[in-house]
C-alpha positions in Angstrom: -132.3 76.9 -165.8 -129.8 74.0 -165.6 -130.7 71.1 -163.4 -127.9 71.7 -160.5 -129.4 75.3 -160.3 -132.7 73.9 -159.2 -131.1 71.9 -156.2 -131.4 73.8 -153.1 -128.8 73.1 -150.3 -129.9 74.8 -147.1 -133.3 75.2 -145.7 -132.1 79.1 -145.3 -131.6 79.2 -148.7 -135.2 77.6 -149.7 -136.6 80.0 -147.3 -135.4 83.1 -149.0 -136.0 81.5 -152.6 -139.6 81.4 -151.4 -139.9 84.8 -150.0 -138.3 86.2 -153.3 -141.0 84.4 -155.2 -144.0 85.5 -153.0 -142.5 89.1 -153.4 -143.0 88.7 -157.1 -146.4 87.5 -156.3 -145.8 83.9 -157.5 -148.1 81.3 -156.5 -146.0 78.6 -154.9 -146.9 74.8 -155.0 -145.2 72.6 -152.9 -145.2 68.4 -152.4 -143.1 66.2 -150.9 -142.0 62.6 -151.1 -139.4 60.0 -151.2 -139.4 59.7 -155.2 -137.4 56.5 -154.7 -137.9 55.0 -158.3 -139.3 57.9 -160.4 -141.9 56.5 -162.7 -145.0 57.5 -164.9 -147.3 58.0 -161.8 -144.7 60.8 -160.1 -144.2 62.5 -163.5 -148.0 62.8 -164.0 -148.6 63.8 -160.4 -145.7 66.6 -160.6 -147.3 68.0 -163.8 -150.7 68.3 -162.4 -148.7 69.8 -159.4 -147.0 72.3 -161.3 -150.3 73.4 -163.2 -152.0 74.8 -159.8 -149.5 77.4 -159.6 -146.5 79.5 -161.1 -143.8 77.5 -159.4 -143.2 73.9 -157.8 -140.8 73.2 -155.2 -140.5 69.4 -154.3 -138.9 68.5 -150.9 -137.3 65.0 -151.0 -137.0 62.8 -148.3 -133.2 62.1 -147.3 -131.7 58.7 -147.4 -132.1 57.8 -143.6 -135.4 59.3 -143.8 -136.5 56.8 -146.3 -135.1 54.0 -144.5 -137.1 55.0 -141.5 -140.3 55.2 -143.3 -140.1 52.4 -146.0 -137.8 50.1 -144.0 -134.6 48.3 -144.6 -133.4 48.1 -148.5 -134.9 51.6 -149.4 -134.3 53.8 -150.6 -133.0 52.1 -154.1 -131.4 55.3 -155.3 -129.4 57.8 -153.3 -130.6 61.3 -152.4 -128.5 63.0 -154.7 -129.8 61.0 -157.7 -133.3 61.3 -156.8 -133.0 65.1 -156.3 -131.3 65.2 -159.6 -133.9 63.3 -161.6 -136.5 65.5 -160.1 -134.6 68.8 -161.1 -134.3 67.4 -164.7 -138.0 67.7 -164.8 -139.3 70.7 -166.8 -142.5 70.9 -164.3 -140.2 71.3 -161.2 -138.4 74.5 -160.2 -136.7 73.7 -157.2 -135.7 70.6 -155.2 -134.6 70.4 -151.4 -133.5 67.4 -149.6 -134.8 67.2 -146.1 -133.8 64.5 -143.3 -136.6 64.2 -140.9 -139.3 61.8 -141.5 -142.1 64.8 -141.6 -141.5 68.3 -143.3 -143.5 70.8 -141.1 -140.2 72.6 -140.9 -139.9 72.8 -144.5 -143.4 73.7 -145.4 -143.1 76.5 -142.5 -139.9 78.0 -144.3 -141.7 77.5 -147.7 -145.1 78.7 -146.6 -146.8 77.6 -149.7 -150.2 78.8 -151.1 -150.9 75.1 -152.2 -149.7 71.9 -151.0 -150.1 68.7 -153.2 -150.5 65.3 -152.5 -151.9 62.2 -154.0 -155.3 61.2 -152.9 -154.3 58.2 -151.0 -153.7 61.1 -148.4 -156.4 62.9 -146.9 -156.5 65.9 -144.6 -157.1 63.1 -141.6 -154.3 61.2 -142.6 -151.7 63.7 -143.2 -148.9 64.0 -140.4 -150.5 66.4 -137.6 -147.4 68.4 -137.4 -147.4 68.6 -141.2 -151.0 69.6 -141.3 -150.6 72.4 -138.5 -147.6 73.9 -140.4 -150.1 74.1 -143.6 -152.9 75.6 -141.5 -150.1 78.3 -139.9 -149.4 79.1 -143.6 -152.9 79.1 -145.1 -152.1 76.8 -147.7 -154.9 75.3 -149.7 -154.5 71.5 -149.8 -155.0 69.8 -153.0 -155.3 65.9 -153.3 -154.5 64.6 -156.5 -155.6 61.2 -158.3 -152.9 58.8 -158.4 -152.3 57.4 -161.7 -153.4 53.6 -161.4 -150.9 50.8 -161.1 -148.0 53.1 -160.9 -146.0 52.8 -157.5 -142.3 52.1 -156.5 -143.7 49.3 -154.4 -145.5 47.7 -157.4 -142.3 48.0 -159.5 -140.2 46.5 -156.8 -142.7 43.5 -156.6 -142.8 42.8 -160.5 -138.8 42.9 -160.4 -139.0 40.5 -157.8 -141.1 38.4 -159.6 -138.8 38.2 -162.6 -136.9 35.0 -163.5 -133.2 34.7 -162.0 -131.7 35.1 -165.2 -132.6 37.5 -167.8 -131.4 38.0 -171.4 -130.4 41.9 -171.2 
């Protein structure tokens, strides 16, 4: 499938895709996040997530949502760019951009078999609305060990600590 074909434009379309996948008895894995500066930690996480089912759907926070969650100066990359980079990954089957700070509505639309987050989250620290949506769907919650020393925040810190004049 071409990258652009993996981008889902509307919640209704995403719901239709999920229903078709379920009718074909596909095990749907779902995750969400900002994916502001895609790095090795993201790649390994997404590959592991994909291994938990037949199809991986990734919901990406829209630009306004990232600003509300991460603060001014974020996101570093526009939502369309982040979505396209994710869609280019072989392990990702579908990408949907959502504008709300939390994705309870997206979870209800997809009704995944498996919901995946990094272990810096726990069932107790998940957003209550998202957790309720997952429980409604009967989704299994899986928390994967993050790859050490890989985070967008750490990469930004390293870049900011570089000398002002770098030879390129």
